[in-house]
Residue, then its C-alpha position, 0 to 999 in steps of 0.5 A: x760881673x761883666x756881661x758879654x755882647x752876645x748876652x746883651x743882644x739876646x737879652x734885648x731881643x727877649x725884652x722886645x718880644x715880651x714888650x710885643x706880647x704884652x702890648x698885643x694882648x691889651x684890649x683896653x681901648x676902643x676898637x672898630x669891628x667889621x664882619x663880612x660874609x664869605x663874599x667879603x661884603x661888610x654885613x656888620x660894623x660897630x665900635x666896641x670896647x672890651x670890658x672886664x665884667x664877667x659875661x654869662x656863657x654856655x661855654x666853659x671858661x671865663x668870658x667877659x662882656x663886649x660893649x657895643x658903643x656905636x653901630x654903623x652897619x647892621x645885619x642883625x640876622x648875620x651877626x647879632x650886635x644888639x644881643x649880649x656879646x662876650x670875649x675870651x683871650x687865651x694865649x694870644x687868641x681872641x674869641x668874640x661872639x654870642x655865647x648865651x645861645x647854647x649850641x648856637x654859638x657865633x664866634x669871631x676867632x683870630x690871633x690878637x696882634x698889636x693894633x689889628x686883629x683878623x680872623x674867621x667868623x664861624x657858627x658852632x653848634x652841632x658842627x661848624x660852618x664858616x660864615x665869613x671873616x672879621x677885622x678889628x682895628x684899634x682906634x686912636 
C-alpha cells in the first residue's frame, strides 16, 4: 500500500508532537528550583529531584515526594525547603509544594515544558493568595 506525501507529512508532525509531549513530562533528572516573591526577589533556591515514592498529602490524588538535594538560598518562612514536599503531574501541569499541612497549602504551579518550567507560587487554604513565582530548570 502506497502512502501519499500529505499523509507522510501529517504522520511526521504527529510523531514529533508525541515526542515533545513525552519528553516534556520527564522529570527524572536533577532540577534547579528558584522561588521569588512578588517583587521578583529570589527567596528560595535549591537543587531538587522528583522521586516516584508516594507522599503523604491532605489533597486528593496521588502525590509523590520531592527530594531536596542542596539549598543555595533559603527563606524557610517563605517557601519550606526543610519540610516534606510533594508533586503531582497531570495533563502536562506540574503542582509542587507543601501538601501535609491541611488548609495551609503552598503550591508552585506551572506547565511542564521540556527543560524549563515557569509558574506561580500561591498559598491555598480558605481562599487563594499569590505569593510570587517560580522557575525550574533541568540541569545537565
